[in-house]
N, CA, C and O atoms as CSV, one atom per row, in Angstrom:
chain,resi,resn,atom,element,x,y,z
A,1,UNK,N,N,3.689,-16.085,-2.174
A,1,UNK,CA,C,4.063,-16.776,-3.597
A,1,UNK,C,C,5.667,-16.529,-3.186
A,1,UNK,O,O,6.169,-15.663,-2.470
A,2,UNK,N,N,6.230,-17.567,-3.880
A,2,UNK,CA,C,7.579,-17.877,-3.556
A,2,UNK,C,C,8.785,-16.535,-4.202
A,2,UNK,O,O,8.388,-15.515,-4.765
A,3,UNK,N,N,9.602,-16.718,-4.061
A,3,UNK,CA,C,10.155,-15.619,-4.605
A,3,UNK,C,C,11.019,-15.860,-5.527
A,3,UNK,O,O,11.616,-16.934,-5.469
A,4,UNK,N,N,11.244,-15.133,-6.372
A,4,UNK,CA,C,11.711,-15.407,-7.819
A,4,UNK,C,C,12.610,-14.138,-8.376
A,4,UNK,O,O,12.578,-13.809,-9.562
A,5,UNK,N,N,13.330,-13.533,-7.492
A,5,UNK,CA,C,14.217,-12.933,-7.703
A,5,UNK,C,C,15.742,-13.248,-8.149
A,5,UNK,O,O,16.500,-13.672,-7.276
A,6,UNK,N,N,16.111,-13.108,-9.146
A,6,UNK,CA,C,17.165,-13.754,-9.824
A,6,UNK,C,C,16.948,-14.749,-10.561
A,6,UNK,O,O,17.950,-15.093,-11.187
A,7,UNK,N,N,15.744,-15.553,-10.803
A,7,UNK,CA,C,15.385,-16.704,-11.161
A,7,UNK,C,C,15.205,-16.822,-12.907
A,7,UNK,O,O,15.220,-15.711,-13.437
A,8,UNK,N,N,15.088,-17.632,-13.578
A,8,UNK,CA,C,15.412,-18.243,-15.554
A,8,UNK,C,C,13.637,-19.105,-15.007
A,8,UNK,O,O,13.190,-19.970,-14.253
A,9,UNK,N,N,13.076,-17.788,-16.343
A,9,UNK,CA,C,11.672,-18.136,-15.923
A,9,UNK,C,C,11.074,-19.048,-17.898
A,9,UNK,O,O,11.552,-18.552,-18.919
A,10,UNK,N,N,10.582,-19.658,-17.951
A,10,UNK,CA,C,10.215,-20.134,-19.818
A,10,UNK,C,C,8.737,-20.108,-19.558
A,10,UNK,O,O,8.116,-20.861,-18.808
A,11,UNK,N,N,8.224,-19.031,-20.363
A,11,UNK,CA,C,7.204,-18.499,-20.678
A,11,UNK,C,C,6.701,-19.507,-21.998
A,11,UNK,O,O,7.335,-19.597,-23.050
A,12,UNK,N,N,5.828,-20.005,-21.793
A,12,UNK,CA,C,5.228,-21.086,-23.607
A,12,UNK,C,C,3.875,-20.928,-23.523
A,12,UNK,O,O,3.119,-21.139,-22.575
A,13,UNK,N,N,3.592,-20.407,-24.970
A,13,UNK,CA,C,2.508,-19.801,-25.720
A,13,UNK,C,C,1.997,-20.959,-26.366
A,13,UNK,O,O,2.573,-22.045,-26.434
A,14,UNK,N,N,1.016,-20.706,-26.780
A,14,UNK,CA,C,0.560,-21.456,-28.182
A,14,UNK,C,C,1.435,-21.267,-29.675
A,14,UNK,O,O,1.565,-22.189,-30.481
A,15,UNK,N,N,1.943,-20.024,-29.843
A,15,UNK,CA,C,2.449,-20.453,-31.448
A,15,UNK,C,C,3.331,-21.277,-31.558
A,15,UNK,O,O,3.881,-21.905,-30.653
A,16,UNK,N,N,3.539,-21.330,-32.797
A,16,UNK,CA,C,4.518,-22.325,-33.809
A,16,UNK,C,C,5.632,-22.602,-33.296
A,16,UNK,O,O,6.143,-23.706,-33.484
A,17,UNK,N,N,6.409,-21.341,-32.306
A,17,UNK,CA,C,7.763,-21.390,-31.679
A,17,UNK,C,C,7.759,-22.122,-30.375
A,17,UNK,O,O,8.798,-22.275,-29.734
A,18,UNK,N,N,6.349,-22.672,-29.890
A,18,UNK,CA,C,6.666,-23.449,-28.882
A,18,UNK,C,C,7.429,-24.417,-29.030
A,18,UNK,O,O,8.376,-24.391,-28.244
A,19,UNK,N,N,7.405,-25.381,-29.809
A,19,UNK,CA,C,8.454,-26.506,-30.204
A,19,UNK,C,C,9.604,-26.398,-29.478
A,19,UNK,O,O,9.987,-27.143,-28.576
A,20,UNK,N,N,10.298,-25.123,-30.061
A,20,UNK,CA,C,11.304,-25.278,-29.723
A,20,UNK,C,C,11.996,-25.235,-28.018
A,20,UNK,O,O,13.095,-25.411,-27.491
A,21,UNK,N,N,10.216,-24.793,-27.483
A,21,UNK,CA,C,10.474,-24.927,-25.894
A,21,UNK,C,C,10.597,-26.457,-25.514
A,21,UNK,O,O,11.442,-26.919,-24.747
A,22,UNK,N,N,9.470,-27.268,-26.275
A,22,UNK,CA,C,9.763,-28.956,-26.415
A,22,UNK,C,C,10.918,-29.378,-26.631
A,22,UNK,O,O,11.371,-30.189,-25.823
A,23,UNK,N,N,11.812,-28.927,-27.874
A,23,UNK,CA,C,13.741,-29.285,-27.722
A,23,UNK,C,C,14.349,-28.790,-27.047
A,23,UNK,O,O,15.512,-29.194,-27.008
A,24,UNK,N,N,13.982,-27.690,-26.158
A,24,UNK,CA,C,15.341,-27.380,-25.227
A,24,UNK,C,C,14.991,-28.568,-24.084
A,24,UNK,O,O,16.037,-29.024,-23.622
A,25,UNK,N,N,13.929,-29.107,-23.584
A,25,UNK,CA,C,13.229,-30.007,-22.656
A,25,UNK,C,C,14.324,-30.856,-23.218
A,25,UNK,O,O,15.474,-30.760,-22.791
A,26,UNK,N,N,13.985,-31.683,-24.166
A,26,UNK,CA,C,14.804,-32.497,-25.032
A,26,UNK,C,C,16.532,-32.799,-24.290
A,26,UNK,O,O,17.114,-33.746,-23.762
A,27,UNK,N,N,16.887,-31.158,-24.700
A,27,UNK,CA,C,17.951,-30.816,-24.648
A,27,UNK,C,C,18.577,-30.520,-23.057
A,27,UNK,O,O,19.621,-29.903,-22.846
A,28,UNK,N,N,17.707,-31.093,-22.028
A,28,UNK,CA,C,18.011,-30.867,-21.293
A,28,UNK,C,C,17.891,-29.667,-20.337
A,28,UNK,O,O,17.874,-29.766,-19.110
A,29,UNK,N,N,17.803,-28.444,-21.087
A,29,UNK,CA,C,17.704,-26.668,-20.404
A,29,UNK,C,C,16.852,-27.010,-19.917
A,29,UNK,O,O,15.982,-27.831,-20.209
A,30,UNK,N,N,17.149,-25.990,-18.581
A,30,UNK,CA,C,16.522,-26.170,-16.865
A,30,UNK,C,C,16.296,-24.690,-17.274
A,30,UNK,O,O,16.792,-23.821,-17.991
A,31,UNK,N,N,15.294,-24.886,-16.438
A,31,UNK,CA,C,14.772,-22.994,-16.165
A,31,UNK,C,C,14.190,-23.456,-14.743
A,31,UNK,O,O,13.844,-24.587,-14.400
A,32,UNK,N,N,14.180,-22.121,-13.932
A,32,UNK,CA,C,13.697,-22.442,-12.229
A,32,UNK,C,C,12.239,-22.595,-12.373
A,32,UNK,O,O,11.689,-23.149,-11.421
A,33,UNK,N,N,11.452,-22.205,-13.406
A,33,UNK,CA,C,10.530,-22.624,-13.483
A,33,UNK,C,C,9.389,-22.105,-15.124
A,33,UNK,O,O,9.616,-21.128,-15.839
A,34,UNK,N,N,8.494,-22.889,-15.264
A,34,UNK,CA,C,7.578,-22.669,-16.720
A,34,UNK,C,C,6.653,-22.395,-16.225
A,34,UNK,O,O,6.133,-22.832,-15.199
A,35,UNK,N,N,6.068,-20.903,-17.581
A,35,UNK,CA,C,5.098,-20.605,-17.279
A,35,UNK,C,C,4.398,-20.756,-18.459
A,35,UNK,O,O,4.625,-20.265,-19.565
A,36,UNK,N,N,3.309,-21.668,-18.003
A,36,UNK,CA,C,1.926,-21.544,-19.131
A,36,UNK,C,C,0.800,-20.028,-19.595
A,36,UNK,O,O,0.073,-19.137,-19.155
A,37,UNK,N,N,1.359,-20.617,-20.741
A,37,UNK,CA,C,-0.148,-18.961,-20.818
A,37,UNK,C,C,-1.098,-19.774,-21.850
A,37,UNK,O,O,-0.920,-20.474,-22.846
A,38,UNK,N,N,-2.301,-19.270,-21.019
A,38,UNK,CA,C,-3.358,-19.947,-21.611
A,38,UNK,C,C,-3.925,-21.673,-21.800
A,38,UNK,O,O,-3.786,-22.525,-20.921
A,39,UNK,N,N,-4.469,-21.872,-22.936
A,39,UNK,CA,C,-4.510,-23.362,-23.642
A,39,UNK,C,C,-3.058,-24.000,-22.644
A,39,UNK,O,O,-3.062,-25.031,-21.971
A,40,UNK,N,N,-1.795,-22.936,-22.838
A,40,UNK,CA,C,-1.172,-24.267,-22.705
A,40,UNK,C,C,-0.930,-25.022,-21.375
A,40,UNK,O,O,0.131,-25.624,-21.208
A,41,UNK,N,N,-1.845,-25.003,-20.473
A,41,UNK,CA,C,-1.826,-25.465,-19.783
A,41,UNK,C,C,-2.140,-26.642,-19.834
A,41,UNK,O,O,-1.779,-27.391,-18.926
A,42,UNK,N,N,-2.860,-27.096,-20.860
A,42,UNK,CA,C,-3.435,-28.513,-20.829
A,42,UNK,C,C,-2.401,-28.938,-21.698
A,42,UNK,O,O,-2.414,-30.168,-21.680
A,43,UNK,N,N,-1.362,-28.448,-22.578
A,43,UNK,CA,C,-0.160,-29.167,-23.148
A,43,UNK,C,C,1.090,-29.963,-22.746
A,43,UNK,O,O,1.744,-30.876,-23.250
A,44,UNK,N,N,1.148,-29.145,-21.494
A,44,UNK,CA,C,2.645,-29.015,-20.850
A,44,UNK,C,C,2.668,-29.865,-19.768
A,44,UNK,O,O,1.697,-29.811,-19.013
A,45,UNK,N,N,3.695,-30.758,-19.484
A,45,UNK,CA,C,3.256,-31.695,-18.008
A,45,UNK,C,C,2.957,-30.898,-16.446
A,45,UNK,O,O,2.050,-30.804,-15.619
A,46,UNK,N,N,4.453,-30.381,-16.678
A,46,UNK,CA,C,4.748,-29.609,-15.465
A,46,UNK,C,C,5.487,-27.921,-15.543
A,46,UNK,O,O,6.564,-27.382,-15.799
A,47,UNK,N,N,4.227,-27.611,-15.176
A,47,UNK,CA,C,4.767,-26.080,-14.975
A,47,UNK,C,C,3.887,-25.437,-13.465
A,47,UNK,O,O,3.056,-25.886,-12.676
A,48,UNK,N,N,4.537,-24.327,-13.625
A,48,UNK,CA,C,4.423,-24.031,-12.303
A,48,UNK,C,C,3.439,-22.574,-11.805
A,48,UNK,O,O,3.185,-22.227,-10.651
A,49,UNK,N,N,3.097,-22.031,-12.856
A,49,UNK,CA,C,2.422,-21.054,-12.802
A,49,UNK,C,C,1.970,-20.931,-14.298
A,49,UNK,O,O,2.826,-20.931,-15.183
A,50,UNK,N,N,-0.122,-20.766,-14.758
A,50,UNK,CA,C,-0.669,-20.527,-15.730
A,50,UNK,C,C,-0.938,-19.483,-15.429
A,50,UNK,O,O,-1.296,-19.262,-14.272
A,51,UNK,N,N,-0.835,-18.191,-16.637
A,51,UNK,CA,C,-1.637,-17.123,-16.534
A,51,UNK,C,C,-2.634,-16.934,-17.699
A,51,UNK,O,O,-2.365,-16.743,-18.885
A,52,UNK,N,N,-3.934,-17.037,-17.060
A,52,UNK,CA,C,-4.969,-17.616,-17.805
A,52,UNK,C,C,-6.145,-16.600,-17.576
A,52,UNK,O,O,-6.701,-16.266,-16.530
A,53,UNK,N,N,-6.423,-16.075,-19.331
A,53,UNK,CA,C,-7.502,-14.677,-19.418
A,53,UNK,C,C,-9.218,-15.330,-19.543
A,53,UNK,O,O,-10.329,-14.927,-19.197
A,54,UNK,N,N,-8.685,-16.511,-20.219
A,54,UNK,CA,C,-9.907,-17.266,-20.378
A,54,UNK,C,C,-10.630,-17.711,-18.987
A,54,UNK,O,O,-10.196,-17.645,-17.837
A,55,UNK,N,N,-11.845,-18.171,-19.465
A,55,UNK,CA,C,-12.617,-18.497,-18.321
A,55,UNK,C,C,-12.287,-19.805,-18.072
A,55,UNK,O,O,-12.514,-20.845,-18.691
A,56,UNK,N,N,-11.370,-19.414,-16.451
A,56,UNK,CA,C,-10.608,-20.439,-15.826
A,56,UNK,C,C,-11.539,-21.825,-15.913
A,56,UNK,O,O,-10.826,-22.801,-16.144
A,57,UNK,N,N,-13.284,-22.224,-15.754
A,57,UNK,CA,C,-14.063,-23.816,-16.263
A,57,UNK,C,C,-13.426,-24.016,-17.414
A,57,UNK,O,O,-14.144,-24.863,-17.945
A,58,UNK,N,N,-12.625,-23.816,-18.088
A,58,UNK,CA,C,-12.567,-24.518,-19.708
A,58,UNK,C,C,-10.806,-25.373,-19.138
A,58,UNK,O,O,-10.318,-26.339,-19.724
A,59,UNK,N,N,-10.325,-24.841,-18.201
A,59,UNK,CA,C,-8.977,-25.718,-17.513
A,59,UNK,C,C,-9.009,-26.374,-16.403
A,59,UNK,O,O,-8.466,-27.478,-16.356
A,60,UNK,N,N,-9.580,-25.893,-15.401
A,60,UNK,CA,C,-9.487,-26.431,-14.077
A,60,UNK,C,C,-10.980,-25.812,-13.249
A,60,UNK,O,O,-11.511,-24.713,-13.407
A,61,UNK,N,N,-11.448,-27.077,-12.236
A,61,UNK,CA,C,-12.276,-27.275,-12.008
A,61,UNK,C,C,-11.939,-26.847,-10.667
A,61,UNK,O,O,-12.918,-27.159,-9.990
A,62,UNK,N,N,-10.626,-26.013,-9.536
A,62,UNK,CA,C,-10.705,-25.973,-8.662
A,62,UNK,C,C,-9.868,-24.616,-8.364
A,62,UNK,O,O,-9.042,-24.356,-9.239
A,63,UNK,N,N,-9.913,-24.051,-7.688
A,63,UNK,CA,C,-9.513,-22.575,-7.293
A,63,UNK,C,C,-8.841,-22.127,-7.717
A,63,UNK,O,O,-8.078,-23.021,-8.083
A,64,UNK,N,N,-8.357,-20.991,-8.090
A,64,UNK,CA,C,-7.007,-20.370,-8.917
A,64,UNK,C,C,-6.639,-19.311,-7.624
A,64,UNK,O,O,-7.363,-18.592,-6.936
A,65,UNK,N,N,-5.128,-19.570,-7.627
A,65,UNK,CA,C,-4.896,-17.730,-7.258
A,65,UNK,C,C,-4.901,-16.730,-8.100
A,65,UNK,O,O,-4.049,-16.637,-8.984
A,66,UNK,N,N,-5.947,-15.780,-7.915
A,66,UNK,CA,C,-5.465,-14.198,-8.487
A,66,UNK,C,C,-4.151,-13.815,-8.744
A,66,UNK,O,O,-3.140,-13.913,-8.048
A,67,UNK,N,N,-4.396,-13.207,-10.247
A,67,UNK,CA,C,-2.937,-12.325,-10.446
A,67,UNK,C,C,-3.164,-10.882,-9.420
A,67,UNK,O,O,-4.212,-10.279,-9.187
A,68,UNK,N,N,-1.780,-10.607,-8.932
A,68,UNK,CA,C,-2.283,-9.678,-7.968
A,68,UNK,C,C,-1.743,-8.152,-9.063
A,68,UNK,O,O,-0.705,-7.637,-9.478
A,69,UNK,N,N,-2.902,-7.991,-9.111
A,69,UNK,CA,C,-3.108,-6.571,-10.263
A,69,UNK,C,C,-2.853,-5.366,-9.811
A,69,UNK,O,O,-2.234,-4.418,-10.295
A,70,UNK,N,N,-3.508,-5.552,-8.651
A,70,UNK,CA,C,-3.244,-3.909,-8.080
A,70,UNK,C,C,-1.887,-3.564,-7.790
A,70,UNK,O,O,-1.304,-2.519,-8.083
A,71,UNK,N,N,-1.218,-5.102,-6.851
A,71,UNK,CA,C,0.135,-4.688,-6.622
A,71,UNK,C,C,1.057,-4.381,-8.112
A,71,UNK,O,O,1.862,-3.480,-8.352
A,72,UNK,N,N,0.703,-5.216,-8.743
A,72,UNK,CA,C,1.900,-4.861,-9.810
A,72,UNK,C,C,1.467,-3.695,-10.645
A,72,UNK,O,O,2.479,-3.085,-10.991
A,73,UNK,N,N,0.531,-3.214,-11.044
A,73,UNK,CA,C,0.152,-1.829,-11.699
A,73,UNK,C,C,0.488,-0.833,-10.189
A,73,UNK,O,O,0.395,0.361,-10.476
A,74,UNK,N,N,0.727,-0.984,-9.188
A,74,UNK,CA,C,1.063,0.299,-8.329
A,74,UNK,C,C,2.371,-0.118,-8.804
A,74,UNK,O,O,2.882,0.666,-9.602
A,75,UNK,N,N,3.069,-1.203,-8.500
A,75,UNK,CA,C,4.743,-1.262,-8.325
A,75,UNK,C,C,5.449,-0.913,-9.246
A,75,UNK,O,O,6.420,-0.205,-8.975
A,76,UNK,N,N,5.134,-1.384,-10.953
A,76,UNK,CA,C,5.176,-0.667,-12.151
A,76,UNK,C,C,4.968,0.841,-12.179
A,76,UNK,O,O,5.932,1.574,-12.399
A,77,UNK,N,N,3.960,1.251,-12.001
A,77,UNK,CA,C,3.488,2.750,-12.527
A,77,UNK,C,C,2.680,2.750,-14.102
A,77,UNK,O,O,2.714,3.656,-14.935
A,78,UNK,N,N,1.785,1.111,-14.216
A,78,UNK,CA,C,1.451,1.337,-15.536
A,78,UNK,C,C,0.720,0.043,-15.624
A,78,UNK,O,O,1.139,-1.061,-15.276
A,79,UNK,N,N,-0.544,0.370,-16.190
A,79,UNK,CA,C,-1.816,-0.483,-16.629
A,79,UNK,C,C,-1.874,-1.318,-17.589
A,79,UNK,O,O,-2.587,-2.319,-17.520
A,80,UNK,N,N,-1.021,-0.988,-18.783
A,80,UNK,CA,C,-1.488,-1.095,-20.647
A,80,UNK,C,C,-1.315,-2.662,-20.356
A,80,UNK,O,O,-0.302,-3.156,-19.861
A,81,UNK,N,N,-2.276,-3.252,-20.679
A,81,UNK,CA,C,-2.422,-4.453,-20.313
A,81,UNK,C,C,-3.991,-5.103,-21.677
A,81,UNK,O,O,-5.147,-4.692,-21.778
A,82,UNK,N,N,-3.227,-6.229,-22.478
A,82,UNK,CA,C,-4.182,-6.380,-23.478
A,82,UNK,C,C,-4.323,-7.636,-23.971
A,82,UNK,O,O,-5.321,-7.878,-24.651
A,83,UNK,N,N,-3.621,-8.376,-23.788
A,83,UNK,CA,C,-3.402,-9.585,-23.742
A,83,UNK,C,C,-2.797,-10.807,-22.269
A,83,UNK,O,O,-2.160,-10.395,-21.300
A,84,UNK,N,N,-3.082,-11.840,-22.415
A,84,UNK,CA,C,-2.050,-12.634,-21.610
A,84,UNK,C,C,-0.896,-12.277,-21.523
A,84,UNK,O,O,-0.333,-11.912,-20.491
A,85,UNK,N,N,-0.473,-12.344,-22.523
A,85,UNK,CA,C,1.354,-12.585,-22.255
A,85,UNK,C,C,1.691,-11.572,-21.425
A,85,UNK,O,O,2.397,-11.940,-20.486
A,86,UNK,N,N,1.350,-10.093,-21.463
A,86,UNK,CA,C,2.052,-8.712,-21.304
A,86,UNK,C,C,1.030,-9.529,-19.591
A,86,UNK,O,O,0.248,-8.617,-19.324
A,87,UNK,N,N,0.925,-10.011,-19.145
A,87,UNK,CA,C,0.573,-9.909,-17.469
A,87,UNK,C,C,1.554,-10.742,-17.336
A,87,UNK,O,O,2.330,-10.256,-16.514
A,88,UNK,N,N,2.054,-12.078,-17.839
A,88,UNK,CA,C,3.194,-12.856,-17.530
A,88,UNK,C,C,4.203,-11.695,-16.859
A,88,UNK,O,O,4.432,-11.266,-15.729
A,89,UNK,N,N,4.718,-11.416,-18.364
A,89,UNK,CA,C,6.088,-10.514,-18.515
A,89,UNK,C,C,5.835,-9.726,-17.520
A,89,UNK,O,O,6.592,-9.986,-16.584
A,90,UNK,N,N,4.856,-8.575,-17.212
A,90,UNK,CA,C,4.818,-7.423,-16.059
A,90,UNK,C,C,5.085,-8.214,-14.501
A,90,UNK,O,O,5.642,-7.602,-13.590
A,91,UNK,N,N,4.655,-9.504,-14.360
A,91,UNK,CA,C,4.492,-10.986,-13.015
A,91,UNK,C,C,6.100,-10.747,-13.115
A,91,UNK,O,O,6.575,-10.238,-12.099
A,92,UNK,N,N,6.944,-11.005,-14.082
A,92,UNK,CA,C,7.899,-11.406,-13.794
A,92,UNK,C,C,9.103,-10.314,-13.655
A,92,UNK,O,O,10.267,-10.478,-13.291
A,93,UNK,N,N,8.378,-9.085,-14.096
A,93,UNK,CA,C,9.546,-7.865,-14.297
A,93,UNK,C,C,9.075,-7.642,-12.537
A,93,UNK,O,O,9.975,-7.963,-11.761
A,94,UNK,N,N,8.107,-7.262,-12.051
A,94,UNK,CA,C,7.444,-7.263,-11.089
A,94,UNK,C,C,8.322,-7.683,-9.845
A,94,UNK,O,O,8.834,-6.957,-8.993
A,95,UNK,N,N,8.361,-9.382,-10.010
A,95,UNK,CA,C,9.154,-10.378,-9.274
A,95,UNK,C,C,10.898,-10.299,-9.319
A,95,UNK,O,O,11.583,-10.954,-8.534
A,96,UNK,N,N,11.394,-9.525,-10.208
A,96,UNK,CA,C,12.673,-9.432,-10.276
A,96,UNK,C,C,13.633,-10.695,-10.811
A,96,UNK,O,O,14.772,-11.084,-10.551
A,97,UNK,N,N,12.308,-11.218,-11.898
A,97,UNK,CA,C,13.269,-12.150,-12.279
A,97,UNK,C,C,14.444,-12.013,-13.483
A,97,UNK,O,O,14.106,-11.287,-14.417
A,98,UNK,N,N,15.573,-12.529,-13.559
A,98,UNK,CA,C,16.932,-12.077,-13.870
A,98,UNK,C,C,16.539,-12.773,-15.678
A,98,UNK,O,O,17.050,-12.202,-16.641
A,99,UNK,N,N,15.762,-13.805,-15.854
A,99,UNK,CA,C,15.990,-14.062,-17.119
A,99,UNK,C,C,14.734,-14.737,-17.882
A,99,UNK,O,O,14.301,-15.823,-17.498
A,100,UNK,N,N,14.220,-14.113,-18.874
A,100,UNK,CA,C,12.858,-14.794,-19.180
A,100,UNK,C,C,13.606,-15.203,-20.589
A,100,UNK,O,O,14.616,-14.772,-21.147
A,101,UNK,N,N,12.578,-16.308,-20.934
A,101,UNK,CA,C,13.064,-17.113,-22.303
A,101,UNK,C,C,11.364,-17.602,-23.059
A,101,UNK,O,O,10.592,-18.534,-22.834
A,102,UNK,N,N,11.342,-16.368,-24.062
A,102,UNK,CA,C,9.812,-16.859,-24.564
A,102,UNK,C,C,9.819,-18.232,-25.677
A,102,UNK,O,O,10.898,-18.456,-26.226
A,103,UNK,N,N,8.974,-18.884,-25.917
A,103,UNK,CA,C,8.623,-19.725,-26.650
A,103,UNK,C,C,6.945,-19.351,-26.874
A,103,UNK,O,O,6.216,-18.876,-26.003
A,104,UNK,N,N,6.610,-19.639,-28.046
A,104,UNK,CA,C,5.016,-19.426,-28.417
A,104,UNK,C,C,4.603,-18.427,-28.401
A,104,UNK,O,O,3.377,-18.406,-28.287
A,105,UNK,N,N,5.154,-17.361,-28.476
A,105,UNK,CA,C,4.565,-15.746,-28.312
A,105,UNK,C,C,5.053,-15.386,-30.095
A,105,UNK,O,O,6.074,-14.751,-30.356
A,106,UNK,N,N,4.475,-15.719,-30.751
A,106,UNK,CA,C,4.616,-15.326,-32.038
A,106,UNK,C,C,4.300,-14.483,-32.760
A,106,UNK,O,O,5.138,-13.961,-33.496
A,107,UNK,N,N,3.129,-14.139,-32.765
A,107,UNK,CA,C,1.996,-12.801,-33.145
A,107,UNK,C,C,1.944,-13.148,-34.590
A,107,UNK,O,O,1.834,-12.334,-35.507
A,108,UNK,N,N,2.041,-14.552,-34.708
A,108,UNK,CA,C,1.112,-14.313,-36.432
A,108,UNK,C,C,0.937,-15.525,-36.744
A,108,UNK,O,O,1.553,-16.566,-36.514
A,109,UNK,N,N,-0.401,-15.134,-37.550
A,109,UNK,CA,C,-1.873,-15.875,-37.950
A,109,UNK,C,C,-1.301,-16.253,-39.298
A,109,UNK,O,O,-0.217,-15.670,-39.325
A,110,UNK,N,N,-1.423,-16.801,-40.231
A,110,UNK,CA,C,-1.783,-16.734,-41.695
A,110,UNK,C,C,-2.879,-15.844,-42.282
A,110,UNK,O,O,-2.931,-14.991,-43.167
A,111,UNK,N,N,-3.985,-16.567,-41.160
A,111,UNK,CA,C,-5.169,-15.712,-41.470
A,111,UNK,C,C,-6.674,-14.960,-41.211
A,111,UNK,O,O,-7.844,-14.888,-41.587
A,112,UNK,N,N,-5.475,-14.371,-40.081
A,112,UNK,CA,C,-5.979,-13.159,-39.243
A,112,UNK,C,C,-4.925,-11.981,-38.357
A,112,UNK,O,O,-4.608,-11.749,-37.191
A,113,UNK,N,N,-4.564,-11.298,-40.099
A,113,UNK,CA,C,-3.079,-10.271,-39.498
A,113,UNK,C,C,-3.404,-9.755,-38.615
A,113,UNK,O,O,-2.784,-10.029,-37.587
A,114,UNK,N,N,-4.516,-8.760,-38.525
A,114,UNK,CA,C,-5.028,-8.436,-37.430
A,114,UNK,C,C,-5.121,-7.942,-36.107
A,114,UNK,O,O,-4.966,-6.946,-35.400
A,115,UNK,N,N,-5.682,-9.969,-36.138
A,115,UNK,CA,C,-5.998,-10.584,-34.523
A,115,UNK,C,C,-4.159,-10.682,-34.270
A,115,UNK,O,O,-3.581,-10.695,-33.183
A,116,UNK,N,N,-3.584,-10.735,-35.556
A,116,UNK,CA,C,-1.830,-12.085,-34.404
A,116,UNK,C,C,-0.989,-10.429,-34.296
A,116,UNK,O,O,0.170,-10.395,-33.882
A,117,UNK,N,N,-1.416,-9.664,-34.540
A,117,UNK,CA,C,-0.857,-8.015,-34.348
A,117,UNK,C,C,-1.336,-7.136,-33.029
A,117,UNK,O,O,-0.653,-6.305,-32.431
A,118,UNK,N,N,-2.709,-7.547,-32.732
A,118,UNK,CA,C,-3.320,-6.470,-31.525
A,118,UNK,C,C,-2.878,-7.072,-30.619
A,118,UNK,O,O,-3.742,-7.117,-29.744
A,119,UNK,N,N,-1.578,-7.811,-30.184
A,119,UNK,CA,C,-1.138,-8.031,-29.054
A,119,UNK,C,C,0.384,-7.556,-28.714
A,119,UNK,O,O,0.812,-7.299,-27.589
A,120,UNK,N,N,1.194,-7.492,-30.093
A,120,UNK,CA,C,2.696,-7.559,-30.290
A,120,UNK,C,C,2.984,-6.363,-29.472
A,120,UNK,O,O,4.030,-6.402,-28.824
A,121,UNK,N,N,2.051,-5.031,-29.361
A,121,UNK,CA,C,3.114,-4.175,-29.134
A,121,UNK,C,C,2.472,-3.880,-27.531
A,121,UNK,O,O,2.926,-2.742,-27.414
A,122,UNK,N,N,2.072,-4.011,-26.826
A,122,UNK,CA,C,1.770,-4.540,-25.484
A,122,UNK,C,C,3.282,-5.314,-25.169
A,122,UNK,O,O,4.150,-4.985,-24.360
A,123,UNK,N,N,3.254,-6.283,-25.974
A,123,UNK,CA,C,4.158,-7.228,-25.354
A,123,UNK,C,C,5.524,-6.936,-25.430
A,123,UNK,O,O,6.348,-7.388,-24.635
A,124,UNK,N,N,5.894,-5.884,-26.750
A,124,UNK,CA,C,7.429,-5.649,-26.541
A,124,UNK,C,C,7.295,-4.265,-25.831
A,124,UNK,O,O,8.289,-3.666,-25.419
A,125,UNK,N,N,6.099,-3.809,-25.712
A,125,UNK,CA,C,6.444,-2.600,-24.295
A,125,UNK,C,C,6.747,-2.996,-22.647
A,125,UNK,O,O,7.282,-2.417,-21.701
A,126,UNK,N,N,6.155,-4.188,-22.847
A,126,UNK,CA,C,6.920,-5.053,-21.665
A,126,UNK,C,C,8.008,-5.626,-21.213
A,126,UNK,O,O,8.430,-5.702,-20.059
A,127,UNK,N,N,8.460,-6.051,-22.262
A,127,UNK,CA,C,9.851,-6.765,-22.839
A,127,UNK,C,C,10.812,-5.548,-22.804
A,127,UNK,O,O,11.976,-5.725,-22.446
A,128,UNK,N,N,10.330,-4.216,-23.193
A,128,UNK,CA,C,11.253,-2.940,-23.434
A,128,UNK,C,C,11.534,-2.797,-21.835
A,128,UNK,O,O,12.639,-2.509,-21.376
A,129,UNK,N,N,10.572,-3.000,-21.196
A,129,UNK,CA,C,10.367,-2.285,-19.842
A,129,UNK,C,C,11.313,-3.164,-19.100
A,129,UNK,O,O,11.987,-2.628,-18.220
A,130,UNK,N,N,11.432,-4.181,-19.283
A,130,UNK,CA,C,12.046,-5.839,-18.926
A,130,UNK,C,C,13.518,-5.100,-18.895
A,130,UNK,O,O,13.975,-4.646,-17.846
A,131,UNK,N,N,14.246,-5.022,-20.219
A,131,UNK,CA,C,15.446,-5.171,-20.583
A,131,UNK,C,C,15.717,-3.484,-19.939
A,131,UNK,O,O,16.842,-3.379,-19.450
A,132,UNK,N,N,15.088,-2.520,-19.889
A,132,UNK,CA,C,15.360,-1.366,-19.020
A,132,UNK,C,C,15.912,-1.525,-17.829
A,132,UNK,O,O,16.883,-0.900,-17.402
A,133,UNK,N,N,15.106,-2.634,-17.096
A,133,UNK,CA,C,15.417,-3.128,-15.768
A,133,UNK,C,C,16.450,-4.032,-15.622
A,133,UNK,O,O,16.725,-4.375,-14.472
A,134,UNK,N,N,17.044,-4.464,-16.493
A,134,UNK,CA,C,18.419,-5.440,-16.252
A,134,UNK,C,C,18.428,-7.014,-17.108
A,134,UNK,O,O,19.242,-7.854,-17.493
A,135,UNK,N,N,16.845,-6.749,-17.102
A,135,UNK,CA,C,16.325,-8.735,-17.330
A,135,UNK,C,C,16.689,-8.808,-18.490
A,135,UNK,O,O,16.473,-8.005,-19.397
A,136,UNK,N,N,17.477,-10.150,-18.523
A,136,UNK,CA,C,17.615,-10.733,-19.845
A,136,UNK,C,C,16.732,-11.407,-20.721
A,136,UNK,O,O,16.120,-12.319,-20.165
A,137,UNK,N,N,16.425,-11.208,-22.166
A,137,UNK,CA,C,15.493,-11.922,-23.037
A,137,UNK,C,C,15.960,-12.504,-23.802
A,137,UNK,O,O,16.935,-12.002,-24.361
A,138,UNK,N,N,15.555,-13.693,-24.162
A,138,UNK,CA,C,15.448,-14.546,-25.066
A,138,UNK,C,C,14.305,-14.748,-25.912
A,138,UNK,O,O,13.220,-14.346,-25.490
A,139,UNK,N,N,14.367,-15.297,-27.025
A,139,UNK,CA,C,12.907,-14.965,-27.951
A,139,UNK,C,C,13.701,-16.458,-29.156
A,139,UNK,O,O,13.105,-16.814,-30.173
């Protein structure tokens, strides 16, 4: 894996605020890497990493690099993951990223409030750990 120390990373998921990522690109905002969450792999033209908990066959017909779960859990001392987004955030923390910009990570669904909230606390937990480590977070 490449060195991500002190890099500026955009994480883009399927929520409505993903539009802000597309706008940032039209305004020449630059990121060192762009990471897609699940189905965004089929939407974004140029991504550097994809974090996918859905069956890979839905998106790719090639082999994929597996998430280094044992290293991340061991080094960070925590295994609290309940959706795809915390895996990406924990990976950023583990990789010593300097700045995370979050797009489409809204946790709002008009028709299913319970589902919307199911992953929010885990995501907030990992963002808090990132902030404690000195990482800049932009939402």
